[in-house]
KEZAVEX-660846 format. One record per residue (C-alpha): residue number from 1; x, y, z. Coordinates in steps of 0.02 Angstrom, whole numbers, plus 32768, in hexadecimal, padded with zeros to 4 digits. Last residue first. Example, Ala and Ser with C-alpha at 12.3 -4.5 7.8 and 13.67 -1.06 7.14 Angstrom:
<sites>
<donu->2, east->82AC, north->7FCB, up->8165>
<donu->1, east->8267, north->7F1F, up->8186>
</sites>
This chain:
<sites>
<donu->249, east->7F6A, north->4C18, up->E0BC>
<donu->248, east->7EC6, north->4BD0, up->E0FA>
<donu->247, east->7EC6, north->4B61, up->E194>
<donu->246, east->7F54, north->4AF0, up->E1C0>
<donu->245, east->7FC5, north->4AAC, up->E13B>
<donu->244, east->8050, north->4A3D, up->E179>
<donu->243, east->80EA, north->4A3E, up->E10F>
<donu->242, east->8154, north->49A5, up->E128>
<donu->241, east->820F, north->49AE, up->E137>
<donu->240, east->8270, north->4913, up->E10B>
<donu->239, east->82F6, north->48D6, up->E184>
<donu->238, east->839B, north->48D7, up->E12B>
<donu->237, east->83DE, north->4833, up->E0EB>
<donu->236, east->8494, north->4811, up->E10D>
<donu->235, east->8530, north->4879, up->E0F0>
<donu->234, east->856B, north->47FE, up->E06C>
<donu->233, east->8600, north->4849, up->E00D>
<donu->232, east->8646, north->48A0, up->E0A7>
<donu->231, east->8636, north->4805, up->E116>
<donu->230, east->8687, north->4799, up->E090>
<donu->229, east->8719, north->4813, up->E081>
<donu->228, east->872F, north->4817, up->E13E>
<donu->227, east->8734, north->4756, up->E146>
<donu->226, east->87A6, north->4738, up->E0B1>
<donu->225, east->8843, north->477E, up->E103>
<donu->224, east->8829, north->4716, up->E1A1>
<donu->223, east->8804, north->467A, up->E13A>
<donu->222, east->88A2, north->4692, up->E0D4>
<donu->221, east->8909, north->46AD, up->E171>
<donu->220, east->88C1, north->460F, up->E1C0>
<donu->219, east->88E7, north->45AC, up->E122>
<donu->218, east->899B, north->45E8, up->E124>
<donu->217, east->89AE, north->45BC, up->E1DB>
<donu->216, east->8965, north->4510, up->E1BD>
<donu->215, east->89D9, north->44F4, up->E128>
<donu->214, east->8A71, north->4529, up->E18C>
<donu->213, east->8A40, north->44BA, up->E21F>
<donu->212, east->8A29, north->4425, up->E1A9>
<donu->211, east->8AD4, north->4444, up->E15C>
<donu->210, east->8B24, north->4451, up->E208>
<donu->209, east->8ACE, north->43AF, up->E23D>
<donu->208, east->8B14, north->4356, up->E1A4>
<donu->207, east->8BC3, north->4395, up->E1CB>
<donu->206, east->8BB4, north->4363, up->E282>
<donu->205, east->8B7A, north->42B3, up->E255>
<donu->204, east->8C05, north->42A0, up->E1D5>
<donu->203, east->8C83, north->42DF, up->E257>
<donu->202, east->8C44, north->4260, up->E2D6>
<donu->201, east->8C57, north->41D1, up->E25A>
<donu->200, east->8D03, north->420A, up->E21E>
<donu->199, east->8D4A, north->4221, up->E2CF>
<donu->198, east->8D5A, north->42B8, up->E33F>
<donu->197, east->8D73, north->42EA, up->E3F5>
<donu->196, east->8DE0, north->4262, up->E440>
<donu->195, east->8E3D, north->424F, up->E39C>
<donu->194, east->8E62, north->4309, up->E3A3>
<donu->193, east->8EAD, north->42F8, up->E451>
<donu->192, east->8F2B, north->4276, up->E417>
<donu->191, east->8F58, north->41E6, up->E48B>
<donu->190, east->8F00, north->4169, up->E41A>
<donu->189, east->8E54, north->4145, up->E465>
<donu->188, east->8E6E, north->4166, up->E4F0>
<donu->187, east->8EF7, north->41BB, up->E555>
<donu->186, east->8EB4, north->4160, up->E5F1>
<donu->185, east->8E96, north->41EE, up->E66D>
<donu->184, east->8E9E, north->428B, up->E600>
<donu->183, east->8E5C, north->4240, up->E55F>
<donu->182, east->8DCE, north->41DD, up->E5AC>
<donu->181, east->8DA6, north->4274, up->E619>
<donu->180, east->8DA7, north->42E7, up->E581>
<donu->179, east->8D2B, north->4279, up->E524>
<donu->178, east->8CB5, north->425C, up->E5B6>
<donu->177, east->8CB0, north->4318, up->E5D6>
<donu->176, east->8C85, north->4338, up->E520>
<donu->175, east->8BF1, north->42C1, up->E528>
<donu->174, east->8BB5, north->4308, up->E5CE>
<donu->173, east->8BC2, north->43BB, up->E58D>
<donu->172, east->8B60, north->4393, up->E4EF>
<donu->171, east->8AD5, north->433E, up->E552>
<donu->170, east->8AD5, north->43C2, up->E5DB>
<donu->169, east->8AC0, north->4456, up->E568>
<donu->168, east->8AB2, north->44CB, up->E5FF>
<donu->167, east->8A75, north->447C, up->E6A1>
<donu->166, east->8AE2, north->44EB, up->E70E>
<donu->165, east->8B43, north->4458, up->E758>
<donu->164, east->8B50, north->4409, up->E6AA>
<donu->163, east->8B97, north->44AB, up->E661>
<donu->162, east->8C14, north->44BC, up->E6F1>
<donu->161, east->8C4F, north->4409, up->E6D8>
<donu->160, east->8C60, north->4425, up->E61E>
<donu->159, east->8CC9, north->44C2, up->E637>
<donu->158, east->8D39, north->4467, up->E6B2>
<donu->157, east->8D50, north->43D5, up->E63B>
<donu->156, east->8D76, north->444B, up->E5A9>
<donu->155, east->8DFC, north->44A5, up->E60F>
<donu->154, east->8E49, north->43FE, up->E63F>
<donu->153, east->8E4A, north->43C4, up->E589>
<donu->152, east->8E9A, north->4467, up->E551>
<donu->151, east->8F20, north->4455, up->E5D6>
<donu->150, east->8F40, north->43A1, up->E5A2>
<donu->149, east->8F50, north->43D2, up->E4E9>
<donu->148, east->8FBE, north->446B, up->E506>
<donu->147, east->903F, north->441A, up->E577>
<donu->146, east->9084, north->4377, up->E531>
<donu->145, east->9042, north->4396, up->E481>
<donu->144, east->8FFC, north->42FA, up->E42C>
<donu->143, east->8F66, north->435B, up->E3E9>
<donu->142, east->8FE1, north->43D9, up->E3A3>
<donu->141, east->9014, north->4358, up->E322>
<donu->140, east->8F61, north->435A, up->E2E1>
<donu->139, east->8F5F, north->4417, up->E2CE>
<donu->138, east->9009, north->442A, up->E27A>
<donu->137, east->8FC5, north->44AF, up->E205>
<donu->136, east->8FFB, north->446A, up->E15D>
<donu->135, east->8F61, north->446F, up->E0EE>
<donu->134, east->8F33, north->4410, up->E050>
<donu->133, east->8F9D, north->437B, up->E084>
<donu->132, east->8F0E, north->42FF, up->E090>
<donu->131, east->8F1C, north->42F5, up->E14E>
<donu->130, east->8F1F, north->43B4, up->E157>
<donu->129, east->8E7B, north->43BE, up->E0F7>
<donu->128, east->8E38, north->4339, up->E16C>
<donu->127, east->8E69, north->439E, up->E206>
<donu->126, east->8E24, north->4442, up->E1C3>
<donu->125, east->8D7E, north->43F3, up->E192>
<donu->124, east->8D72, north->439B, up->E23A>
<donu->123, east->8D8A, north->443F, up->E297>
<donu->122, east->8D03, north->4495, up->E22F>
<donu->121, east->8C86, north->4406, up->E241>
<donu->120, east->8CA6, north->43F7, up->E2FC>
<donu->119, east->8C95, north->44B4, up->E315>
<donu->118, east->8BF1, north->44B5, up->E2B1>
<donu->117, east->8BA1, north->441D, up->E303>
<donu->116, east->8BA5, north->4456, up->E3B8>
<donu->115, east->8B5C, north->4504, up->E3A4>
<donu->114, east->8AE3, north->44BF, up->E322>
<donu->113, east->8A9C, north->443F, up->E39B>
<donu->112, east->8AB2, north->4392, up->E350>
<donu->111, east->8A28, north->434C, up->E2E2>
<donu->110, east->89E8, north->429A, up->E2F4>
<donu->109, east->8987, north->42B6, up->E395>
<donu->108, east->8947, north->420F, up->E3D6>
<donu->107, east->88A6, north->4206, up->E439>
<donu->106, east->88AC, north->4200, up->E4F8>
<donu->105, east->887C, north->4160, up->E551>
<donu->104, east->88F0, north->4175, up->E5E6>
<donu->103, east->895D, north->40E4, up->E5AC>
<donu->102, east->895E, north->4131, up->E4FD>
<donu->101, east->89A3, north->41D3, up->E547>
<donu->100, east->8A2A, north->4174, up->E5A7>
<donu->99, east->8A57, north->4118, up->E507>
<donu->98, east->8A6B, north->41BF, up->E4AD>
<donu->97, east->8ADA, north->4206, up->E537>
<donu->96, east->8B46, north->416A, up->E531>
<donu->95, east->8B51, north->4173, up->E472>
<donu->94, east->8B81, north->422C, up->E47B>
<donu->93, east->8C0B, north->41FE, up->E4F6>
<donu->92, east->8C4B, north->4178, up->E480>
<donu->91, east->8C49, north->41F8, up->E3F2>
<donu->90, east->8CAA, north->4270, up->E461>
<donu->89, east->8D28, north->41EA, up->E492>
<donu->88, east->8D4B, north->41D1, up->E3DB>
<donu->87, east->8D1E, north->412B, up->E38C>
<donu->86, east->8DB4, north->40BB, up->E36B>
<donu->85, east->8DF9, north->408E, up->E2C1>
<donu->84, east->8D7A, north->40BC, up->E23B>
<donu->83, east->8D9D, north->403F, up->E1B0>
<donu->82, east->8DFF, north->3FB2, up->E201>
<donu->81, east->8DA9, north->3FDD, up->E2A6>
<donu->80, east->8D00, north->3FB2, up->E25A>
<donu->79, east->8D42, north->3F07, up->E22A>
<donu->78, east->8D7D, north->3EDB, up->E2D9>
<donu->77, east->8CE5, north->3F2D, up->E328>
<donu->76, east->8C77, north->3EB1, up->E2CA>
<donu->75, east->8CC4, north->3E29, up->E338>
<donu->74, east->8CE6, north->3D7F, up->E2EA>
<donu->73, east->8D8A, north->3DC6, up->E2A6>
<donu->72, east->8DDB, north->3DB7, up->E34F>
<donu->71, east->8D76, north->3D81, up->E3E6>
<donu->70, east->8CBF, north->3DB0, up->E401>
<donu->69, east->8CAD, north->3E48, up->E471>
<donu->68, east->8C53, north->3EAD, up->E3EA>
<donu->67, east->8BC3, north->3E33, up->E3EA>
<donu->66, east->8BB6, north->3E2C, up->E4A8>
<donu->65, east->8BB7, north->3EEB, up->E4B4>
<donu->64, east->8B33, north->3EFB, up->E42C>
<donu->63, east->8AC3, north->3E7A, up->E47F>
<donu->62, east->8AD0, north->3ED5, up->E524>
<donu->61, east->8AA9, north->3F7E, up->E4D5>
<donu->60, east->8A13, north->3F39, up->E475>
<donu->59, east->89CF, north->3EDD, up->E50E>
<donu->58, east->89E5, north->3F6D, up->E589>
<donu->57, east->89A0, north->3FF2, up->E515>
<donu->56, east->890A, north->3F86, up->E4E8>
<donu->55, east->88E6, north->3F60, up->E59F>
<donu->54, east->88F3, north->4016, up->E5CE>
<donu->53, east->8883, north->4051, up->E541>
<donu->52, east->8800, north->3FCC, up->E566>
<donu->51, east->87F5, north->3FF9, up->E61E>
<donu->50, east->874B, north->404A, up->E637>
<donu->49, east->86F9, north->4056, up->E58B>
<donu->48, east->873B, north->3FAD, up->E555>
<donu->47, east->86E5, north->3F51, up->E5E5>
<donu->46, east->86FD, north->3E96, up->E5C9>
<donu->45, east->87B3, north->3EAD, up->E59C>
<donu->44, east->8834, north->3E72, up->E51F>
<donu->43, east->87BB, north->3E31, up->E49C>
<donu->42, east->875C, north->3ED6, up->E496>
<donu->41, east->87FF, north->3F37, up->E480>
<donu->40, east->8837, north->3ECD, up->E3ED>
<donu->39, east->878C, north->3EDB, up->E399>
<donu->38, east->878F, north->3F98, up->E3B0>
<donu->37, east->883D, north->3F9F, up->E364>
<donu->36, east->8807, north->3F38, up->E2CD>
<donu->35, east->876C, north->3FA3, up->E2B2>
<donu->34, east->87D1, north->4044, up->E2C5>
<donu->33, east->8850, north->4013, up->E240>
<donu->32, east->88AA, north->40B0, up->E205>
<donu->31, east->8888, north->4128, up->E295>
<donu->30, east->8879, north->40AE, up->E327>
<donu->29, east->890E, north->404B, up->E2E3>
<donu->28, east->8980, north->40E1, up->E2C5>
<donu->27, east->899E, north->4122, up->E376>
<donu->26, east->89A7, north->407A, up->E3D0>
<donu->25, east->8A15, north->4033, up->E346>
<donu->24, east->8A8B, north->40C7, up->E344>
<donu->23, east->8A9E, north->40C9, up->E402>
<donu->22, east->8AC0, north->400E, up->E403>
<donu->21, east->8B44, north->401F, up->E37B>
<donu->20, east->8B9A, north->40AF, up->E3D6>
<donu->19, east->8B9A, north->4051, up->E47B>
<donu->18, east->8BE2, north->3FB3, up->E42B>
<donu->17, east->8C62, north->401B, up->E3CC>
<donu->16, east->8C9C, north->4064, up->E471>
<donu->15, east->8CA8, north->3FBB, up->E4C8>
<donu->14, east->8D0E, north->3F67, up->E43F>
<donu->13, east->8D7D, north->3FFF, up->E422>
<donu->12, east->8D9C, north->401A, up->E4DC>
<donu->11, east->8DD2, north->3F66, up->E4F3>
<donu->10, east->8E46, north->3F72, up->E45E>
<donu->9, east->8E8F, north->4018, up->E499>
<donu->8, east->8EAD, north->3FD2, up->E547>
<donu->7, east->8F0B, north->3F3F, up->E4FB>
<donu->6, east->8F74, north->3FB8, up->E495>
<donu->5, east->8FA5, north->4020, up->E52D>
<donu->4, east->8F83, north->40D8, up->E518>
<donu->3, east->9004, north->414E, up->E4CD>
<donu->2, east->9060, north->41DB, up->E526>
<donu->1, east->90BB, north->4261, up->E4C2>
</sites>
């Protein structure tokens, strides 16, 4: 079992929480306070339509990094770490992908893809049930494994690189690749593979996205079942036939 250096963990925690906080602000502000965000963008640049998104991303991210870098208890990251420890490498990767999208002016997507959210939600449920003593599967301890965990991380990195090269789910693949590289090269955040892939905030996001995906699928099925019935009940108005009298009948 190889653990990262404590100083490296602290630096990672400050920087990672700064990126996560900036990504959350830039995603939520336009949706919850559009007037405030528009005012911020207009003050940062003379041409908001051209480079407002880039200026806003740069300023919010820089301010977040400076705030989290404050020493000791003056840093919000100090208090966040007391509750949530360090963000997973996957959450940090998602934050980087989100910030890149905001830099390019793309709108935020608050729901994970179902194929990404469901495995995370299921894995997190098993891990948290094990943490509370409901299950005894040895999953978390396996994340410190000297052979299985590094091999799994390498396989995931190769799969992500292939997906990015083929242009398939590039956002998800880039986030996962960042997580496994942090784990493989620096053993961050804790030396456990599961901590590189999951944390409470990411699991909550995945669980919420899975619920939204289930509700959408259920609504789509209901609409598909209702459509043929509606068509059968309302065949539409038939064209009336007019009798034309010509001559004597």
